[in-house]
N, C-alpha and C positions, 0 to 999 in steps of 0.2 A: 573244331567242335567246342572245345572248352572256351575259346574266345567268344564264339557265337553265343553260348549259353550265358557267359558272364555279362556280355553287353546286352543281351535280351533282358536279363534280370535287372540290369541297371536302368534300361529304358522303362521297364515296367514300374520300377520304384519311383522314377521321376514322374511318370504319368499318374501314379497313385498319389504322390505328393501334390501334384498340380490339381488333381481331382479334388483332394481334400481342401486345397486352397480355394478352388472355385466354389466348393460347397460352403466353405466358411463365408466367402464373399457374397453368396446368394442369400444369406440370412437377411431378413427384412429389418431395416433400421427403425427403431422406435425410441421414444424419449419421454421421460417424466421429469418435470422441473418443479421442485417444491420450494417456494419462497416462504419463509417464516419471519414475521415481524417481531423483533424484540428478544431474540436469544442472545444473551451476553456470551463472551467467548469461553468463560469458565463453566457454564451451566451444563453442557453435555457431559463433561467428565465428572461433574458432581452428582447429577441426577442419575436415576436408573434409566438407561436408554439403550436397551438391547437391540431395538429395531434400527436405530441410527448406527449402532455398533456394527451391524451386518454391512451397512453401506461403507463404513470406514474400512472394514477388513477387505473390501473388494474395490478399493479406489485410492485416488490421490486426494489428500485432504490437509487442511490446517485449521486448528481452532483459533488461530489469530490471523485470519485473512483481513484484507483491507476493504472496508465498506465504503469509504469515501467521506468527504466533507462537502456540505453539511450532512449529518447523520440523521435523516428523517425517513419515515416510511415512503413518502412520495419520491424523494430523491434516490433512495436505495433501489426501489423498483425501477425507476427510470434508468439508473446506472446498469443494473443487472440485465435489463431487456434491450437497451440500446447498445451496450458494450462501450460506452464512453462515459467520462466523468462529468460532474455537474457543470464545469465551466463550458462544456460543449452542449449538453442536452438542456441546460438552462433551468432545471427544476431545483430551486433553492429555498422554497418557502415551506414551512411545516404545514402539513395537511392540505397542500395545494399543488396543482400541476401548472399553475399559471406561469407564463414566461417560457414555456417549453419550446424546444427547437426540434420537435419530432419530425418535422418535414424534412430536415436535413439529416437527422439521425433517427431513423425509424426503429421500431421494435424488431427484434430478431424474428418474431412471428410473421411480420410482413415480408421479411427477407426469405423465410422458409417458403411461404406461399408463392412468392414470385419465382423462386427457383424450382419448386416441386409443387405444382398446382394441384396434383392429385393427392398430396399428403393431407390427411384429415387431422385438423388441429382443434383442440378444445382449450378453453380458458375458464377456470372456475375460481372466483375471487370474492373477497370481502369488500374491497375498495372499488366502486363502480368505474372510476376513471381509468383503471388499468385496462378494462375492456373497451371503453369508449375511445380512449386516446392512444393507448399503446397496442393492445391486442385486437384491434377492430377487424383485422384480417382473418381472425380465427373463424373456423366454420361453425363452431358451437360455443356460445358464450353464456355464462351463468354467473349471477351475483347473489350472494346470500348474506344474511345478518349474523350467522354463527359459523364457527369452525365445524361443528357437527354436520351442518347441512352441506358445507363445502366438501367434507370428507365423503359423505354418503353419495353425493352426485359424482365425485371423482372416481369412486369405486365402480359405480355404474358405467361410467365412460370407459374406464380401463378394461372392462370386460367386453366392450364393443369390438367386434371382429376387425373392423376397418380402421380403428383408431390408430393414428400415427404419432401424435405428440400431445401431451396434456400438461398444461401449466396450472399450478395450484397455489393459492394463497391462504395461509393460516395466520391469524392475528392475535389469538388469545394471550400469548406471552406478553405482547405489548399492552394489551388491554389490562391485564393483571398488574404488570410492572408499573404502569402509570398510576394505579391505585395504591399499591403497597410498597413500591420501589423494586428495582431490578436487583434483588438481593437473594443470595442463596440461603440466608437464614430466615427468609420468609417462605413458610410452607406453601402458601397459595401459589407463589411464583414457581417453585420447584415442581409442584404438582401440574402446573400448566405445561412445563417442559416435558414432563413424563406423559401427559396426554398427547402432546405432539408426537412423541415417540410411538405411542400406540397407533396413531394415524399413519405414521410412516410404515410401520410393520404391516398394517392392514392394506395399504396401497401396494406394497411390495408383494404381499400374498395374492392380491388381485391380479397382478401382472403374471405371477408364476402359475396361476390357475387358468390362464388363457389356453384354449384348445390347441393353438398353433405355437405355443411358447417355444418349443424346441427349435423352431425354424425362425425365431426372431432374435434380434440383437438389441437389447434394451440398455440404455444408459439412464441412470437416476442421479440427478443433481439436486443437492439440498444446500440452501444458503440462507443465512439470516440476513435480512436486508438492512438491519441496524440493531445496535445493542440498546443500552439504556443506563441511566444514572441511578445511584442508590436511592436518591430522593424521589425518583420517578419523574422529575421535572426535566424536560429536554433542554440540553444545552447545545447539542449538535456538533461539538468539537472535542469532546473528551475521549480518552482512550476506551473507556467503558462503552461508548457508543460507536466508535469507529472500528474497533477490533471485533470481527465476527467469524463464526465458524462457517466454513465452506467445504463441501464434499463433492467430488466428482467420482461417481461409482460406475464402473463398467468394465467390460472385458479388455478394452484397449488401454486402460489406465494402469500406471505403475501402482502397485499395492503398497504405498508408503506414505508416511507423514512427510509433508514438505517442510524442509528446514531452510530458512533464508540463506544461512551461511554455507549451505551445501549446494546452492543453486548458482548457475552461471548468470551473469547479468542479462537482462532482456531488453530488446528494443522497445521504445515507447513505454517504459516502466519506470517506477521510482526506484532507482538503484542507489547504492551507497559506495563510497570510496573508503577502503581500509588502507591505512599507511602503517607498514610494519617497520621493524628495525633490521636492516640488512646485516647478515653475518659478516659481510666484508667490511662493515664500518662505513660504507657509502651512505650519504644522507639521502633521505627520500622525503619530498615535501611538494607543496603546490605554491607557486609564486604568482602574484597578480601585480602587473605594473601599475604604479600610481603616480608617476611623475607628471606634474602639470595637470592633475585631475582633481576633482572635488574630494577624492579619497585621501589626499595628502594634507596633513596638518589640519584635520577636521576640528572645528570649534564646537560642533554639535554632531552627535552620531548615536545611532542605535545599532549595535552589532548583535545578531542572534543567529544561532545555528544549533543543530542537533549533533550530539557526539556520543560515542560509546568508547570509554577509555580502555586501552590495552594494558599490558604490563609495562610500567614506567618506574623510574627512580629520579631522584634529585628534583630539579625544577625546570624541565624543558618547556619551551614556548609552544602553546597550542595554536595560537595565532598572534601575529605581531608585525610591526614595521620598524622597531627600534633595535639598537644594539643592547642585548639583554645582559651583557657582561656587567652593567651597572644599572640599577633602577633609576639613577638620576639622569641617565641619557634621555634625550628628547624622543618622544613618540610613545607608543603603547605596546604592551604585550598582555595577552591572557595566557596564564601559565599554570602548570601543576603546582599545588601547594599541599604537600602531604597527600592525604587521600582525597583532597578536594581541589579547589582552584581559586585563583584571584586574578584581578586585573591590576597592573602597574602602569602608570603613565607619568610623564614629566614634561615640563616645558623646556625651552632652550636656556633657561636660567637654573636648570637642575632642580626645580621645585617639584617634588614627587609626591604621589599618593599610592598607597597599596590598599585595595579594598577586596576583602576575601569573602568566601562563601562558608557558611556553617554546615552545609549539607555535603554528604559524601558524593564523590563522583565515580570512584573506582569500585563499583559494586556489580559490574557485569551487565548493567542495564543502560538503555538509552536515556539521555537527559537533554532537555532543552536549556541552553545557556543564553542569557541576554544581558547586555550592558547598555545602559542609557546614560549618555554623557552630555552635560550642558556646561561648557567651560567656566562660565562665571557664576554658576548656581549650584549644581548638584550632580552627583554620579550615583546611580542606583543599579544594583545587580539583582538578577532574577535567576531562579532555577526552577524549571518545570512549572512556570507560570506564577510562582510565588516570590515576593520580594525577600531577599536574604540579607541584604546589607545596603547601606547608603552612606554617603559622606558629603557634607557641605564643602564646596570648593571656593577657594579665595583667589583664583586667577583673575586677571584683568583682561579687558578686551584686547589690549595690545600684546598680550603674551602669545608667543609663537609655539605651537605644539608640534610642529613638523619635525619628523625624523630626517636625517640627511640621506637616508637610503630610499631607494625608488621602488620598493616592493612591499606589499603585505603578503605574508606567507602563512600557510597552514602547516602545522607540525614543525615549524621553524620560526625564527624571528627575522628582522630586516636584513641582517648581514648575511644570512643563509649559511652561517658557519658556527652557530652556538653549539657548544659541546656538553653543556649540562644535561645529564640524562642521555648521553650520546647513543647513537648518532642523531636521533630526532625523537620527538614525541610519537608514541605509537597509539593508534586507535582509529575509529571510523568517524567519518563526517557525512552529514546530509543537510541539504537545504540551508546553505550559508547565505545570509543576507546582511548587507550594510546599508543603512539609511542615513543620509546626512540631515537628520532631523531627530527630534525627541519624541519617541512613541510613548503613549500612555500604557499603564499596566493593563487596562481593559483591552486595548488594541492588541497588545502582545498575546494575551490569552485567547482572544477571539480568532487570531490568524496563525497561531503557532503550528497548528496541524495541517494547514491548508497548503496543498501543492499548487503549482502553476500560478503563483501569486501575481505574475505579470498580467494575467487575464481576469483578475479579481476586482472587487470594488473596494480594495484596501484604501482607507482614507489618506494614507501617506504615500501613495504609490509614486507621486511625482518626485519624491526625494529618494527613491530606491536607486542606489548607484552601484550596487553589486549584488547579483543574485546567481549563485552557483547551485544548480540543482544536483550536480554530480551524477547525472544519469548516464553519462557516456559508457559505452560498453568496450571501447578500445581507444587507443591513441593517447597523445599527450596534451591535446588541447582541452581545456576545461572551459566550456562556454558560459559566458555571462548573459543571463536572460533579462537583465534590467533594461536593456535597450541602449545602454551607454557604451557598449563595446569594450568592456574591461575584461576580456578573456584571460584566463589563467593558463599556466603551463605546469604540467606534472613533471617533476624532476626526480630521478633516482630509480632504483630497481625493485623496491620492495613494496608492491601494492597488490591489492585484490579488489575485485568488484563483484558485488552480489546485489540481488534485489532486496529492498528494505522489507517488503512484504512478500512472502512466498507465493501468494495467490490473492486475487481480489475479485470483487463483483464484476469488474470489467472483463474478467476472463470467462464469465458464464456464456455470453452470447457467442463468442468466437468458437468455443468448444461445442456448443450446440450445432453450429454450422458445420464444424469439422466432422462431427459424428455422422451427419447426413451427406458427407462428401462435397460440401459446398466451400469453395475457396473464396475468402473475402477479397473484394476488390480494394486496392490501396486507396482509392478515392473515397471509400466509405469512412475512413478515419477511425476505424475501430482500434481500441487501445489494448485489448487483451492478447494473450499468448496461448497457443495450442499446447495442451499438456499430454497428448496421446503418446504412448510409449512405442507405437509401431510406425511412427513417421520415419522417413529415411534418414533423418539426422536428429540427434538428441538435443532437445531444447533445454533440458535441465538434468541435473544429477540429484539423487536423493541420498540422504544419510542412511548408511547401512549399519 
């Protein structure tokens, strides 16, 4: 009898649990997507934004998400709604959707309607092309001249009993920023952000006032489609424009700020490679074979990459192909020099140059490093797009710059055994590029933030001989995307891989689909990752 009672209670408990699960699953999925043009990544924390704060407390978010390059309103909306970056969707001109590839990469609105034809979708925007070119499949489409009109219509639609998804565009922060600059010291700009916050709170309240709200499962996504410059003049490639706040708020989301260094690397994402110093003393580095390639003994080159220095001492090689035991040995090395860096190179007659940077490197931040070398003319060094040093060179055409070693290494030099700062340089790499040509300062600045450079209109693309994106999530092969086949090899035990950006505009579309239970087809080419916390496998960890 006791056994019967015990197992009866157990069965009842399981049924109650399953019943609760069924009840939870029968809630009707709903969605509100708010795209705002022109919120810089520091604005939400600076301004009074309690309405947005509610979304943050109930979701996964980052104030430094990746908006993409170029950073325009037109390209930002295209990226957010298609789920692919500009090199795929084709929108790269400010204020224009010309050149779009929406036939191959349609808006998530069209995908929703194809999968769930009965879902009622509305789109309320300032920019008419969003409705005519991207959200044309929406059941109800409205375009207004002001944010206030957009807000009022959106509240009305959110109270509509059968409404399933509403897409909303606000643009006043961009309008004000272009007039006075995207500056927190400009009261007009801060007030524009706070007005957006009032709209967000009002839309949220409209959802919660719905008569059947208790039986509905709402997600609210908020994203800035691009930031802006202090001057207000668009440049499309600055950090102020690229870094944007993105918030995914909903019951299935982890309630945490997303921190890149706490996340696992993601497929089809911009990942980074971090090289540490192994406690065992074993060296860890990447080596790229250069024997009998244009990368050996270069007479002209531009080397550029992003790096974030770790804890180092002495003068370890950050990148090089020479024996760094002596600066007079032939070849080159980019190495640590105090808290900054320098390049050393020499020909086979031991005629050497050392050209340093005056800017700190070891400040815990990411920096873009570039060296432009023309053997018989000039060598110029850049940091974060600005020239930091240059030297006139006196080499002759006949001078041989080739190192006797057959590898260019990251975090080591050509011998692969340099012990200064042992066992190797420690830090993170991203977007390593070597061009066998002299790039102009303007070209460096225009393309330093651009990913997938092999698909771009870069003017020197023909001379790109090494392009390591470092996006691999596993394994020891480091793929060269230059098309020249110069794949690298990861050697040693002490590495980590993380996404460079914890979240991006390309993540919006795939998470909208996920909320409605739609599994993207691999053939769609979507670039985003699902951030739901209740998927059967964890796609990321969050800092606790």
